[in-house]
C-alpha positions, 0 to 999 in steps of 0.5 A: 499499501501506499504512503500518500506522498509523504512530506516531511517539514521540520518544525519548532520554534527555530524563528525563535532560535534564530532571533535568539542566536546572538544574545545567546551565543556568549562565552561562559566564564570557562569559555564554553560557547553557550547558544540558545536554541529549539528543540524540532522534530521531523513531521511528516504530512500524508496528503491526499493524492486527489480530492476525494472523501475520506472514508475512514480515519484509523488513528486518534491524535497521541496514538504511537504507530509503526511504520507500515500501519494504515491511518486512513483510507480515501474514498476509492469508488472512482479509483475502482472505477478506473481500474476496471476500466484499464483492466477492461483495455487490457484484455481487449489489447490481449485480445487484439494482439492474439488476432495479429498475431494470428493474421500475421502468421497466416499471411507469412504462411500464404506469401511463402506459397506465393499466394499474397504479395510482400506488401500484405505480409508488411501490412499484417507485420505492422498490425502485428507491432501495432497491437503489441504497441497498444497492449503495453500501452494498456498494460501501463495505463492498469499499473498507473490505476492501481497505483492510483487506487493504493495511494488513497490507503494512507500508511505511515512511512516511519514510526512515530506519534500521531500529531494531527488529524485536520479532517474528519470521516466524511469531509473532502479532502482537496488534492494536495491536502495534509489528511495525516501528521505524523511525528517522526519518532527519531531524535530530535535535535535543537537548532542554534547559530553559532557566530562566525568568530566560533565556528572554526572550533565547531565540528560535526560529532562534538560533544554538547550538553543541552538543557532544557526547561523542565527536563531535569538534569542536562542531556547529551547532546552531539553536533549533527551539522554546520551549515557551510555558508554564513547567514546574517542575523535577522534585522528585528533580532538584535541591535543595529551593531549586532546586525552585521553579525554572520552566524552558521546554523547548526543543528545539535542531535539530542541522544537521551531525550525523553519520549515526549519531548515536543517540538518548539521548547527553548533549549540552551546548548553548551559547546567547548570550543577548546576541547577541538585539540582533542578532535582525531 
């Protein structure tokens, strides 16, 4: 079964973290780099391939799901009719290819006996080739129709938690409309912005300490990636002096995050640039 054209989007308070990047990017007394950011996770949007009515919603918000679980079904009436039409077309194409093959073999025997001309044989061969092309077309149309039918059954491509169900049973979803949103169970991350003056000491795999309000003890993290290109701090975030500063978007993956940790939670990330000298 198809998974209904899933779209992956990163969610969280990225804008907030960006705005606070310069405010949180300060050197602690021990020269640690302290950055303010927000927790983010991956949301997967399962969308309707066509405008259709929701026939069934098989899950509820907050429910845990596994990869491959059926989440919702759209009305298959029109899609099933398309499949039946394509199957009839394929049956006709198979009949035509059988007839044209028989006619070609008969023309070949008569040509060897001198009864029909070369032109008659070539016409029979052309008819057979055209029937063969129509057969391949009919097979492709049937495969496409079955694929569209399967797309009306939305399944989760990953393990996670149901985050949103924008439509109820009986409602019509527009083509491309989001039917179910799944919060990926994969490790969350914190998005921060490293100042240009410190980026040379930050690298993927670098350990980090992350503090999140309400999470209790500090969490362990590692730098997931560092942007290659710098960005300017947003014009609305800082003072005139700080607006010209360059920062590098950086993601820090949380290795021991609580399962219930939601995106959008503010986080404080502590990096130790001096540890760069111990990097392998």
